[in-house]
C-alpha positions as CSV (number, residue, x, y, z in Angstrom):
1,M,145.3,-21.4,150.7
2,F,146.8,-24.6,152.1
3,D,148.0,-27.6,150.1
4,F,148.7,-31.0,151.7
5,C,151.2,-33.7,150.7
6,D,149.9,-36.5,148.5
7,K,152.3,-39.0,150.2
8,C,152.0,-38.3,153.9
9,G,149.4,-35.6,154.4
10,G,151.9,-33.0,155.8
11,M,151.5,-29.3,155.0
12,M,153.1,-28.2,151.8
13,L,155.1,-24.9,152.3
14,P,156.4,-22.5,149.7
15,S,160.1,-22.9,149.0
16,K,162.7,-21.9,146.4
17,L,164.5,-24.7,144.7
18,S,167.4,-23.0,142.8
19,E,165.4,-20.5,140.7
20,E,162.1,-22.4,140.7
21,S,159.3,-21.8,143.2
22,V,157.9,-25.1,144.6
23,L,155.8,-26.4,147.4
24,E,157.8,-28.7,149.8
25,C,156.3,-31.0,152.4
26,N,157.4,-30.1,156.0
27,V,157.2,-33.7,157.0
28,C,158.6,-36.0,154.2
29,G,160.2,-33.4,151.9
30,N,158.0,-34.3,148.9
31,I,158.2,-31.5,146.3
32,K,155.4,-30.2,144.1
33,A,155.9,-27.7,141.3
34,L,154.1,-24.4,141.5
35,D,152.7,-23.7,138.1
36,G,150.4,-21.1,136.5
37,D,147.5,-20.4,138.8
38,L,149.2,-21.6,142.0
39,I,152.2,-19.4,141.7
40,D,150.0,-16.3,142.0
41,D,148.6,-17.5,145.3
42,Y,151.9,-17.5,147.1
43,K,154.1,-14.6,148.0
44,F,157.8,-15.2,148.7
45,T,159.6,-12.9,151.2
46,K,163.0,-13.0,152.8
47,V,163.5,-12.0,156.4
48,I,166.9,-10.8,157.5
49,K,167.5,-10.8,161.3
50,H,170.1,-8.4,162.6
51,Q,172.1,-9.2,165.6
52,T,172.4,-6.3,168.1
53,N,175.4,-5.8,170.4
54,P,174.6,-5.1,174.0
């Protein structure tokens, strides 16, 4: 499922704003709250990259 920004048409990406899950435009930074039905459509994950020593 994709959502697009009402202001500029950019793609809205899932983001965490403090403790609240939101959609944030990757172009202009517009923020849209994720509520009820929408929050179940998105899965938040955290990727941790480990640096290896040669």
